[in-house]
C-alpha positions in Angstrom: -8.5 -31.1 29.1 -5.8 -28.4 29.4 -3.5 -28.0 26.3 -0.1 -29.6 26.5 2.6 -27.1 27.4 4.9 -25.9 24.6 8.6 -26.4 25.0 11.4 -24.4 23.4 12.5 -27.5 21.5 9.0 -28.2 20.1 8.9 -28.9 16.3 7.5 -25.8 14.6 4.1 -26.2 13.1 4.0 -26.9 9.4 2.8 -23.9 7.4 -0.7 -24.2 6.2 -0.8 -24.8 2.4 -2.4 -22.1 0.3 -4.3 -22.6 -3.0 -4.4 -19.7 -5.4 -7.1 -20.3 -8.0 -6.7 -17.9 -10.9 -9.9 -17.5 -13.1 -9.5 -18.2 -16.8 -7.3 -15.8 -18.9 -8.1 -15.0 -22.5 -5.6 -16.0 -25.2 -6.5 -17.5 -28.6 -2.8 -17.7 -29.8 -1.3 -21.3 -29.9 2.3 -22.0 -29.4 4.8 -24.5 -30.9 7.9 -25.1 -29.0 11.4 -24.9 -30.5 12.7 -28.5 -31.1 16.0 -27.8 -29.2 14.4 -26.2 -26.1 15.7 -29.0 -23.9 19.2 -28.3 -25.1 18.8 -24.6 -24.4 17.7 -25.5 -20.9 20.6 -27.8 -20.1 23.2 -25.6 -21.7 21.8 -22.6 -19.8 21.9 -24.3 -16.5 25.5 -25.5 -17.2 26.5 -21.9 -18.2 25.1 -20.5 -14.9 26.9 -23.2 -13.0 30.2 -22.5 -14.8 29.8 -18.9 -13.5 29.1 -19.9 -10.0 25.5 -18.8 -10.0 24.0 -22.3 -9.2 26.7 -24.1 -7.2 24.6 -27.1 -6.1 21.8 -29.3 -7.3 19.2 -27.3 -5.4 20.2 -24.0 -6.9 20.4 -25.7 -10.4 16.9 -26.9 -9.9 15.8 -23.4 -9.1 17.5 -22.0 -12.2 15.8 -24.6 -14.4 12.5 -24.0 -12.6 12.3 -20.4 -13.9 11.4 -22.0 -17.3 13.5 -19.5 -19.1 14.4 -21.9 -22.0 10.8 -23.0 -22.3 9.7 -19.4 -22.6 12.1 -18.5 -25.4 11.4 -21.8 -27.1 7.7 -21.1 -27.1 8.1 -17.5 -28.2 10.3 -18.1 -31.2 10.0 -21.8 -32.2 12.2 -21.4 -35.3 15.1 -19.2 -34.0 18.7 -19.8 -34.9 19.9 -22.2 -32.2 23.2 -20.6 -31.1 21.4 -17.2 -30.9 18.5 -18.8 -29.0 21.0 -20.0 -26.5 22.3 -16.4 -26.0 18.7 -15.4 -25.3 18.1 -18.3 -22.9 21.3 -17.6 -21.0 20.4 -13.9 -20.7 17.0 -14.9 -19.4 18.4 -17.2 -16.7 20.9 -14.5 -15.7 18.3 -11.7 -15.5 16.2 -13.8 -13.1 19.3 -14.0 -10.9 19.8 -10.3 -11.2 16.1 -9.7 -10.4 16.6 -11.7 -7.2 19.6 -9.6 -6.4 17.5 -6.4 -6.9 15.2 -7.7 -4.1 18.1 -7.7 -1.7 19.3 -4.1 -2.0 19.7 -2.6 1.4 19.3 0.9 0.0 18.4 2.7 -3.2 22.0 4.0 -3.7 23.2 0.4 -4.3 20.3 -0.2 -6.7 21.3 2.8 -8.8 25.0 1.8 -8.7 24.4 -1.8 -9.8 21.9 -0.8 -12.5 24.3 1.7 -14.0 27.1 -0.8 -14.1 24.7 -3.4 -15.7 23.6 -0.9 -18.4 27.2 0.0 -19.2 28.1 -3.7 -19.5 25.2 -4.4 -21.9 26.2 -1.4 -24.1 30.0 -2.2 -24.0 31.0 -5.6 -22.5 34.7 -4.5 -22.6 34.1 -1.5 -20.3 35.0 -3.4 -17.1 32.1 -1.6 -15.4 31.9 -4.2 -12.5 34.8 -5.1 -10.1 36.3 -8.4 -11.2 35.1 -10.1 -8.0 31.4 -9.2 -8.6 29.6 -12.5 -9.2 27.7 -10.9 -12.2 30.7 -9.4 -13.9 31.8 -12.4 -15.9 28.5 -13.8 -17.0 27.2 -10.3 -18.0 30.2 -9.6 -20.1 30.0 -13.0 -21.7 26.3 -12.8 -22.7 26.7 -9.2 -23.8 29.8 -10.1 -26.0 27.9 -12.9 -27.7 24.9 -10.6 -28.3 27.2 -8.0 -29.8 28.6 -10.6 -32.2 25.3 -11.3 -33.8 23.1 -8.2 -33.4 23.0 -5.5 -36.0 23.8 -2.0 -34.8 20.1 -1.1 -34.8 19.2 -4.3 -32.9 21.9 -3.7 -30.4 20.8 -0.1 -29.9 17.2 -1.2 -29.2 18.4 -3.8 -26.8 20.6 -1.4 -24.8 17.9 1.3 -24.7 15.3 -1.1 -23.4 17.7 -2.2 -20.7 18.2 1.4 -19.6 14.4 1.9 -19.4 14.0 -1.3 -17.4 16.8 -0.5 -15.0 15.6 3.1 -14.5 12.2 1.9 -13.6 13.7 -0.7 -11.2 15.6 2.1 -9.5 12.4 4.1 -9.2 10.6 1.1 -7.6 13.4 0.5 -5.1 13.6 4.2 -4.1 9.8 4.3 -3.7 9.9 1.2 -1.6 12.5 2.5 0.8 10.5 5.7 1.1 7.3 3.8 1.8 5.5 5.5 -1.1 2.6 3.5 -2.6 1.6 4.5 -6.2 -2.0 4.7 -7.4 -3.2 2.3 -10.1 -2.3 4.5 -13.1 1.1 5.4 -11.8 1.7 1.7 -11.0 0.8 0.7 -14.5 3.2 3.3 -16.0 6.0 1.9 -13.8 5.1 -1.8 -14.3 5.3 -1.5 -18.1 9.1 -1.1 -17.5 9.9 -2.9 -14.3 8.8 -6.2 -15.9 11.7 -5.8 -18.5 9.2 -6.7 -21.2 10.8 -4.6 -24.0 14.3 -5.9 -23.1 12.9 -9.4 -23.2 11.2 -9.0 -26.6 14.1 -7.2 -28.3 16.1 -10.4 -29.0 13.3 -11.7 -31.2 14.8 -9.8 -34.1 18.3 -11.0 -33.4 17.5 -14.7 -33.0 15.9 -14.9 -36.5 18.3 -12.4 -38.2 15.4 -10.0 -39.1 15.8 -6.3 -38.4 12.5 -4.4 -38.4 12.8 -1.1 -40.3 12.9 1.8 -37.8 10.0 3.6 -39.6 7.8 0.6 -38.8 9.2 -0.2 -35.3 8.6 3.4 -34.2 5.2 3.9 -35.7 2.4 4.5 -33.2 0.6 1.3 -34.0 3.7 -0.9 -33.4 4.7 1.0 -30.3 1.2 0.5 -28.9 1.3 -3.2 -29.8 4.6 -3.6 -28.0 3.2 -1.9 -24.9 0.1 -4.1 -25.0 2.1 -7.3 -25.2 4.2 -6.1 -22.3 1.1 -5.2 -20.3 -0.5 -8.6 -20.8 2.7 -10.5 -19.9 3.4 -8.4 -16.9 -0.2 -9.0 -15.6 0.2 -12.7 -16.1 3.4 -12.7 -14.2 1.8 -10.8 -11.4 -1.1 -13.2 -11.3 1.2 -16.2 -11.4 3.5 -14.8 -8.7 0.9 -13.5 -6.3 0.6 -16.9 -4.6 4.3 -16.8 -3.7 3.9 -13.3 -2.2 0.8 -14.4 -0.4 2.5 -17.4 1.1 5.6 -15.5 2.2 3.4 -12.8 3.9 1.9 -15.5 6.0 5.2 -16.6 7.5 6.3 -14.9 10.7 9.9 -14.7 9.6 9.1 -12.7 6.5 8.1 -9.1 6.7 5.4 -8.3 4.1 6.6 -5.7 1.6 5.1 -2.4 2.7 5.0 -1.1 -0.9 3.2 -3.5 -3.2 4.9 -4.3 -6.5 2.2 -6.6 -7.9 -1.1 -5.6 -9.5 -3.1 -7.9 -7.3 -1.6 -6.3 -4.2 -2.2 -2.8 -5.6 -5.9 -3.6 -6.0 -6.2 -5.2 -2.6 -4.7 -2.3 -0.8 -6.0 0.5 -3.0 -9.7 -0.6 -3.2 -10.3 -2.8 -0.2 -11.7 -5.6 -2.3 -11.3 -9.3 -1.6 -8.6 -11.5 -3.2 -11.2 -13.0 -5.5 -12.4 -9.6 -6.6 -8.8 -8.4 -7.1 -8.0 -11.4 -9.3 -11.1 -10.9 -11.3 -10.4 -7.2 -11.9 -6.8 -7.9 -12.8 -7.9 -10.5 -15.4 -10.5 -8.2 -16.8 -7.8 -5.5 -17.4 -5.4 -7.9 -19.0 -8.1 -9.4 -21.2 -9.0 -6.0 -22.5 -5.4 -5.4 -23.4 -5.3 -8.8 -25.1 -8.3 -8.1 -27.2 -7.0 -4.7 -28.2 -3.6 -6.2 -29.1 -5.2 -8.6 -31.6 -7.2 -6.0 -33.5 -4.6 -3.5 -34.5 -2.2 -6.4 -35.2 -4.6 -7.7 -37.7 -4.8 -4.3 -39.4 -1.0 -3.8 -39.4 0.0 -7.2 -40.7 -1.3 -6.9 -44.3 1.0 -3.8 -44.9 3.9 -5.0 -42.8 7.3 -5.9 -44.0 8.4 -9.5 -43.7 10.6 -8.5 -40.7 7.8 -6.7 -38.9 5.3 -9.5 -39.6 7.7 -12.0 -37.9 8.2 -9.7 -35.0 4.4 -9.2 -34.5 3.8 -12.9 -34.7 6.5 -13.5 -32.0 4.9 -10.9 -29.8 1.8 -13.0 -29.9 3.5 -16.4 -29.2 5.5 -14.6 -26.5 2.2 -13.8 -24.8 0.9 -17.3 -25.0 4.2 -18.9 -24.0 4.5 -16.6 -21.1 1.2 -17.8 -19.7 2.6 -21.2 -19.2 5.8 -19.9 -17.8 4.1 -17.5 -15.4 1.8 -20.0 -13.9 4.1 -23.0 -13.7 7.5 -21.5 -13.0 8.9 -22.8 -9.7 10.2 -19.3 -9.1 6.6 -18.5 -8.2 5.0 -21.9 -7.3 7.8 -23.0 -5.0 8.3 -20.1 -2.5 10.4 -22.3 -0.1 12.0 -25.6 -1.2 11.7 -26.7 2.5 7.9 -26.7 2.0 7.3 -28.0 -1.5 3.5 -28.5 -0.9 3.0 -25.1 0.7 1.4 -23.5 -2.4 -0.8 -24.7 -5.2 -1.6 -22.4 -8.2 -4.3 -23.4 -10.7 -5.2 -21.6 -13.8 -6.8 -22.1 -17.2 -6.9 -20.4 -20.6 -10.0 -19.4 -22.6 -9.9 -19.0 -26.4 -13.0 -16.9 -26.7 -13.0 -13.3 -25.6 -15.1 -12.5 -22.5 -18.0 -10.1 -22.8 -17.2 -6.4 -22.8 -13.5 -7.1 -23.2 -13.4 -4.7 -26.2 -13.9 -1.7 -23.9 -10.9 0.7 -23.2 -9.1 0.4 -19.9 -10.0 3.3 -17.5 -6.4 4.3 -17.3 -4.8 7.5 -18.6 -1.5 5.6 -19.2 -3.1 3.3 -21.7 -5.9 5.5 -23.2 -3.8 6.2 -26.4 -4.0 2.5 -27.3 -7.6 3.1 -28.4 -6.7 6.0 -30.6 -6.8 5.7 -34.4 -3.4 4.1 -34.7 
């Protein structure tokens, strides 16, 4: 029988659902959620709505679906509530900023926006943005509240980490517009900053009113531990978000990104391996970083100040809390609200280290983590 003719008004075919199965990731660190996390979530969504950044129920659901409040509540379960709210609000806002980054038509605008954001974080009274910019008011508000509670040292760390993050984002945008694909080592170097990990972890001091002495925070061991925590979280985000990128690339209306910004894509395009092999290799890398993070931390903690001990503990709970957020956030698992069943992401966590996970990563960018710290 001949196929039925297709008409212009035919209903488009429903996209085929995709299932991203992520092999187990290693993390032996448990989490305990802050008892007021639901309050942080509701207040954060209301705050975003008050600033016009989620004007309807659908946008509000997408804001809540980022699981920002849940992440901060898992990372620091005993933080001071009003300070935790600042952190949660910042988190919700930075996801909106990150979405805006993806819409830059050219790298000039990326640099301009990033410079204005960095100025606002450093000085919320600087009026760095035009008054009609939708991010101007919420950025000034969250920055003012942070300035009210942070010590000068805490504030300096937060602003410096923002600058490193935004510089890396500008690099990524410029490379993307130029069509330049980085090799694995260069990608790792960039990804350690584009994920905003240090800027995300910096508030851990502020929300518990505990400033880590600079001699400890800048020591080689603690700098390495911070990088390892960022590496693991960035890889988990890439693993959790790859399904979204995979689904979008299947849609005819969406042009696949010619320059990959995800570790899975880097491995797929750089080595010619299968998706299953790329996922397995990505997890092997993050598990090695996870194992290495635990061992120096155990050596540092007995000599650490009370403030540093708290910070290192929160780096660990930040990793474990981020696993849940990375693999369940609707930001990644719901690529298109019009097709809620288009993507299924499954994952699991193992509490025993896999074999050979104590081996160094074969990357010049991270080789120093295995030095005598």
